[in-house]
C-alpha positions in Angstrom: 38.0 23.4 7.8 35.9 20.9 6.4 33.9 20.8 9.6 33.8 24.7 10.0 32.1 24.6 6.4 29.7 22.0 7.0 28.4 24.0 9.9 27.8 27.1 7.9 26.0 25.6 5.3 22.3 26.9 5.0 19.9 24.6 6.4 17.0 23.0 4.6 14.6 21.3 7.0 11.7 19.2 5.3 8.8 18.1 7.9 7.3 15.1 6.1 8.4 12.4 4.2 5.5 11.7 1.8 5.9 11.8 -1.9 6.4 15.6 -2.1 8.7 15.5 1.0 10.8 12.8 0.1 11.3 13.8 -3.8 12.7 17.3 -2.5 15.1 15.9 -0.2 16.3 13.6 -2.3 16.8 16.5 -5.2 18.1 18.7 -2.6 20.4 16.2 -1.2 22.0 15.6 -4.6 22.9 19.0 -5.1 25.1 18.9 -2.2 24.5 23.0 -1.5 23.0 23.0 1.6 22.8 20.8 4.8 19.2 19.1 4.0 17.2 17.5 7.0 14.2 15.2 6.5 11.5 15.0 9.7 9.0 12.1 9.8 7.3 10.1 12.7 7.7 7.1 10.3 10.9 5.2 9.8 10.2 4.9 6.0 8.4 6.2 3.1 5.4 4.5 1.1 3.7 5.8 -1.8 0.4 6.7 -0.6 -1.4 5.6 -4.0 -0.7 2.4 -3.6 -2.1 2.3 0.1 -5.3 0.2 -1.3 -3.1 -2.6 -2.5 -1.5 -2.7 0.8 -5.1 -3.1 2.4 -6.3 -5.7 0.4 -3.4 -8.0 0.7 -1.7 -7.2 -2.9 1.2 -5.6 -1.3 3.0 -7.2 1.8 4.4 -5.5 4.8 7.5 -3.4 4.0 7.4 -4.6 0.3 7.3 -0.6 -1.1 8.8 0.9 2.1 12.0 3.4 1.6 13.7 3.6 4.8 14.5 7.3 5.5 17.7 6.4 7.1 19.4 4.5 4.5 17.9 6.5 1.6 19.2 9.9 3.2 22.5 8.1 3.5 22.7 7.5 -0.1 21.2 10.7 -1.2 22.9 13.2 0.9 20.4 14.1 3.5 19.6 13.7 7.1 16.8 11.9 8.5 15.6 13.1 12.2 12.5 11.2 13.5 10.0 12.9 15.3 6.3 14.2 14.9 6.3 18.1 14.4 4.2 20.0 17.2 5.2 23.9 17.0 7.2 26.0 14.6 8.8 28.9 16.4 9.2 31.4 13.2 10.9 34.2 15.1 13.6 31.9 16.7 13.4 29.7 13.4 13.4 26.3 15.5 10.5 23.2 15.6 9.6 21.7 18.5 9.5 17.8 18.1 7.9 15.0 20.1 9.7 12.3 22.0 10.3 9.0 19.9 9.2 6.1 21.5 9.1 2.5 20.7 5.5 1.4 19.4 3.3 -0.3 22.0 6.0 0.6 24.7 6.7 3.5 27.1 10.4 3.4 26.3 11.7 6.5 25.0 14.2 6.3 22.2 15.0 10.0 21.5 13.5 12.8 24.3 11.3 15.9 22.8 14.0 18.1 21.1 14.3 21.3 19.0 15.7 21.4 15.8 16.8 24.7 14.1 16.3 25.6 10.3 17.6 28.4 7.8 14.8 27.3 5.3 11.8 25.2 6.4 9.6 23.2 4.2 6.2 22.0 5.6 5.0 18.6 3.4 3.4 16.7 6.3 0.2 15.6 4.3 -3.4 15.6 5.0 -5.9 13.1 6.8 -9.2 11.6 5.7 -12.0 14.2 5.9 -15.0 12.9 8.5 -16.9 15.9 7.7 -18.0 15.9 11.5 -19.9 12.9 10.8 -20.8 11.2 14.2 -19.4 8.0 15.0 -16.7 7.9 12.0 -13.4 8.0 14.1 -15.2 5.2 16.4 -16.4 2.6 13.7 -14.7 3.4 10.3 -11.2 1.9 8.9 -9.5 4.4 6.8 -6.4 4.8 4.6 -4.2 7.8 5.5 -0.9 5.6 6.3 0.5 1.8 6.0 -0.3 1.2 9.3 -4.1 1.8 8.9 -3.6 -0.2 5.7 -2.2 -3.0 7.6 -5.1 -3.1 10.0 -7.5 -3.0 7.3 -5.9 -5.9 5.5 -5.9 -8.0 8.9 -9.5 -7.3 9.2 -10.5 -8.3 6.0 -8.2 -11.6 6.0 -9.9 -12.6 9.4 -13.4 -12.0 8.1 -12.5 -14.0 5.1 -11.5 -17.0 7.3 -14.6 -16.5 9.6 -17.1 -16.7 6.8 -15.2 -19.4 4.7 -17.4 -22.8 4.0 -20.8 -21.2 5.3 -23.1 -20.4 2.5 -25.2 -18.5 4.9 -22.7 -15.8 5.6 -22.0 -12.8 3.1 -18.8 -10.6 3.4 -20.3 -7.0 3.8 -17.9 -4.0 3.5 -19.1 -0.6 3.1 -16.9 2.3 1.5 -17.9 6.0 1.8 -16.3 8.1 -0.9 -16.3 7.2 -4.4 -13.3 8.9 -5.5 -10.0 7.3 -6.6 -9.5 5.6 -3.5 -12.9 4.1 -2.9 -13.1 3.4 -6.3 -9.8 1.4 -6.3 -10.4 0.0 -3.1 -13.5 -1.9 -4.1 -12.0 -3.2 -7.4 -9.2 -4.6 -5.7 -10.9 -6.0 -2.9 -13.1 -8.2 -5.7 -9.3 -9.0 -7.4 -8.0 -10.1 -3.8 -10.8 -12.2 -2.8 -10.6 -14.0 -6.1 -7.1 -14.5 -5.6 -7.4 -15.7 -1.9 -10.1 -18.5 -3.3 -7.4 -19.6 -6.2 -4.3 -19.6 -3.7 -6.0 -20.1 0.0 -9.3 -22.0 -0.8 -11.3 -19.2 1.0 -14.5 -18.0 -0.3 -14.6 -16.1 -4.0 -15.3 -12.5 -4.7 -19.0 -13.8 -5.3 -19.4 -14.2 -1.6 -18.7 -10.1 -1.4 -21.2 -7.5 -0.7 -19.4 -4.3 -1.7 -21.6 -1.0 -1.0 -20.1 2.2 -2.4 -21.4 5.4 -1.2 -21.1 9.0 -2.2 -22.9 12.7 -1.9 -21.8 13.3 -5.5 -23.9 12.1 -8.5 -21.7 9.8 -9.7 -18.7 7.9 -9.2 -15.0 9.8 -9.7 -16.9 13.3 -9.8 -14.1 15.0 -10.6 -13.2 13.8 -13.8 -14.8 13.6 -17.5 -18.5 12.0 -17.5 -17.1 9.3 -19.9 -14.2 8.2 -17.5 -16.8 8.0 -14.5 -19.3 5.9 -16.6 -16.5 3.4 -17.2 -15.5 3.0 -13.9 -19.3 2.3 -12.7 -19.8 0.0 -15.4 -16.6 -2.2 -14.6 -17.5 -2.1 -10.9 -21.3 -3.2 -11.3 -20.0 -5.9 -13.5 -18.0 -6.9 -10.4 -21.1 -7.0 -8.5 -20.6 -3.6 -6.3 -23.6 -1.8 -5.3 -23.5 1.8 -6.0 -25.1 4.5 -3.9 -24.6 8.0 -5.3 -26.7 11.2 -4.5 -26.6 10.1 -0.9 -25.0 11.1 2.3 -23.9 9.3 5.5 -26.1 11.0 8.5 -24.3 9.0 11.1 -22.1 5.9 11.3 -23.0 3.4 14.0 -21.4 -0.2 14.9 -22.2 -2.4 12.1 -23.8 -0.1 9.7 -24.1 3.6 8.1 -27.4 5.6 8.5 -27.8 7.5 5.2 -29.8 11.0 5.2 -32.5 9.4 2.7 -33.5 7.4 5.9 -32.1 3.9 4.6 -29.1 1.8 6.3 -26.1 -0.1 4.9 -25.2 -2.9 7.2 -21.7 -4.1 7.1 -18.9 -6.0 8.7 -16.2 -3.5 7.8 -16.7 0.2 7.4 -14.3 2.1 5.7 -14.1 6.0 5.2 -12.4 7.5 2.1 -14.4 10.7 1.4 -11.8 13.8 1.0 -9.1 15.2 2.9 -8.5 18.0 5.2 -5.8 19.3 7.3 -4.2 17.9 10.2 -5.8 19.2 13.5 -2.6 20.1 14.9 -2.2 22.7 12.2 -4.4 25.2 14.1 -1.7 25.3 16.8 1.4 25.1 15.0 2.3 28.5 14.2 1.2 31.8 12.9 0.2 30.3 9.6 -2.6 31.6 7.3 -5.3 28.7 7.1 -7.9 27.4 4.4 -11.4 26.6 5.7 -10.1 23.0 5.4 -7.2 23.6 7.4 -4.5 23.9 4.9 -1.8 26.3 4.6 -2.2 29.1 2.4 0.7 30.0 0.1 1.6 32.5 -2.8 2.6 31.8 -6.4 6.3 30.5 -5.3 4.7 28.2 -2.5 6.0 30.1 0.1 3.7 30.2 3.2 1.7 33.7 3.7 2.3 35.5 6.6 5.8 34.1 7.9 9.5 34.3 6.4 11.4 31.4 4.8 8.9 28.7 5.0 7.4 26.7 2.1 4.4 24.3 2.3 3.8 21.7 -0.8 1.4 18.9 -1.0 -2.0 18.1 0.6 -1.0 20.4 3.6 -0.5 23.4 1.2 -3.6 25.3 -0.2 -1.9 26.6 -3.3 -3.9 28.4 -5.9 -3.9 27.2 -9.9 -4.1 31.1 -10.9 -5.2 34.4 -9.6 -8.9 33.4 -8.7 -8.8 29.7 -9.5 -9.1 26.8 -7.3 -6.6 25.2 -5.3 -4.0 22.7 -6.8 -5.6 19.2 -6.0 -4.2 17.0 -3.4 -2.6 14.3 -5.7 0.7 12.6 -6.2 1.2 14.2 -9.3 0.7 17.7 -7.7 3.2 16.6 -5.2 5.9 15.5 -7.7 5.2 19.0 -9.5 5.9 21.0 -6.4 8.7 19.0 -5.2 10.2 19.8 -8.8 9.6 23.5 -8.7 11.0 23.9 -5.2 14.4 21.7 -5.7 15.0 24.7 -8.5 13.3 27.5 -6.7 14.9 27.3 -3.2 18.5 27.2 -4.2 17.7 30.1 -7.1 16.1 32.5 -4.1 19.2 31.7 -1.8 21.6 33.1 -4.6 19.5 36.1 -5.0 17.8 35.3 -8.7 14.5 35.8 -9.9 12.0 32.8 -9.2 9.2 32.2 -11.5 5.7 31.6 -9.8 4.7 27.7 -9.8 2.3 26.7 -12.5 0.3 23.5 -11.9 -0.2 21.4 -15.2 -2.6 18.9 -15.1 -1.2 15.7 -16.8 -4.5 13.8 -16.3 -6.2 11.2 -14.0 -5.6 7.3 -14.0 -7.6 5.1 -11.8 -6.8 1.5 -11.4 -9.9 -1.0 -11.7 -8.1 -4.3 -11.0 -5.0 -6.2 -12.0 -5.4 -5.8 -15.9 -7.3 -2.7 -16.5 -7.8 1.0 -15.6 -9.8 4.0 -16.8 -8.9 7.6 -16.8 -8.0 10.6 -19.2 -5.6 12.9 -20.5 -5.6 16.5 -22.1 -6.3 16.7 -25.3 -3.9 19.7 -25.8 -6.2 22.1 -27.4 -7.8 24.8 -25.9 -10.4 24.4 -23.1 -10.5 21.5 -21.1 -11.5 18.8 -23.3 -9.9 15.3 -22.4 -9.1 12.3 -24.2 -10.7 9.3 -22.3 -9.1 5.9 -22.2 -9.5 2.5 -20.6 -8.3 -1.0 -20.2 -5.1 -2.5 -20.5 -3.5 0.4 -22.1 -4.7 2.8 -19.1 -3.3 0.4 -16.7 0.3 0.3 -18.0 0.2 4.3 -18.1 -1.2 3.7 -14.2 1.7 1.2 -13.3 4.5 3.5 -15.3 3.6 6.3 -12.6 4.8 4.1 -9.8 8.1 3.4 -11.5 8.5 7.0 -12.1 8.3 7.7 -8.5 10.8 4.9 -7.9 13.3 6.1 -10.6 12.9 9.6 -8.9 13.9 8.2 -5.6 16.5 6.1 -6.6 17.4 6.5 -10.6 16.5 4.4 -13.4 18.6 1.7 -12.9 17.4 0.6 -9.5 13.8 1.3 -10.5 14.1 -1.2 -13.1 15.7 -3.8 -11.0 12.8 -3.1 -8.3 10.5 -4.0 -11.2 12.0 -7.3 -12.0 12.1 -8.2 -8.4 8.3 -7.7 -8.4 8.1 -9.6 -11.4 9.7 -12.4 -10.1 7.9 -12.4 -7.0 4.7 -12.1 -8.5 5.4 -15.3 -11.1 6.8 -17.4 -8.1 4.5 -16.5 -4.7 0.9 -16.3 -4.4 -0.2 -12.5 -5.4 -2.2 -11.9 -2.4 -1.1 -12.1 1.1 -2.4 -14.8 3.2 -1.2 -13.7 6.5 
C-alpha cells in the first residue's frame, strides 16, 4: 500500500539548485504532499551573492557548499544530477545529459528522461557579454563556484609572481560597476591586505584596480546617494573608476574602450549584467524576452505552455501590468520561491491563486570586511529610500546570508554555522593562501 501511494503522488520537478530552486525544493519537500525532485548539473548549492568572496580567497572551497544529496535526504526531496537539454511539454518529460566525472570521459550516468506533472524552471542566467569581441576568450566571470575558484587561483598566482618586485604592479580590470563589480573591487583590496598580513605577500597598495561601466555612475540602479558612498569608499581604496565609457573589444591583456583609450590588465573580469542561457532557445516552445529569459504570467507560470513555472534569473516576471521585470536578485528569488511553495499546492487543490507581487526590500552592497552601503524603502508614497552605510549596513548585509541558511537548515543549524564561521575566522587566516 505504501509503495502504491508513493507512485501516485504528484511529481514536481525543479530544474536548478540556485537560491530559488533549493529554497522551493526545501519548502515543498517539508510539506510532504508531493514527490519533489531537484535537478542540477552540480552536486551542491552555493549562494551566488558570496561568489566574489570565493574569488578573492575569503572563502575556501566547499565552505558554503550545500550538498544536494544530503540536504534533499534531510528535507524530503530527491536530487537527480544532470544538465537539462530539452523539455517535451506534450509528453511531460525532460531530456537530461549524461553525467561524467570532471576531467575524465568516464560516464557516471547515461543520458536519461525524467517525467513530471508540474515543472519549475529555475536554472538561472549567465553574465551578459553583449556580443563584445574577445570577452569569452580573455575574461574571467563569476557565474559559478568553479569560475570563482579559477579566478582565485589566478589572483594568488599573480600575487606570488609579483611579490617583492617593486617594479611590478598588480593590474586588475573589472567591467561592470553593479553590485558584483563593486563588491569584487572592495574585497580584492581587503584580501590583498590579508595576504600581506598573513602570508608576507605585497599589500593592497600594489594593486591597480580599474572599474569600468557604460553607466554614468557606479551602482546605477540605486539612489545617487548610495552610489556616491560606494564610489567614495572605492576611491579611498585606490580603485580607478571609469564610468560613462563602454568596452569596444577585449584583447589579451587589455580592454579597448570606445573613447579610444586602453586599460592594460594582468587579470580581466567581466561582470556586466545578466542574460538567459544560450540553450533556452532550443529548450522547448517557450516565449522568451529579448534577453532570453522565459516570459511568465502573474502567477509565474510560463506563457504558452501548461503546468510549467519559471522563477529566479531565468524568468522574465513583470512587476506590474506595464512595469519593468522583477530584478535578477537573491531577494527576488527568495520571494518567488516562497510564493510558489504556497501557490503550487493551492493550484493542485483547485483553490484560487493570487498573483505574485514583488516587494523590494532595498539594496545592500558589501564594501569590505566592516562596511557596506545600501538603502531601504522609506515606507511612504513614491519611490523614496533611506540610505545607509557603515557597520550597520554591513550587519544587515551579513544577516541576509544567515536568513538564507535558516531557510535551508532552520535557525538552530544556521546559528551553529555562524558560530563555526566565527571560530574559523578567529583561529585561521581569513584569506586562503592555497
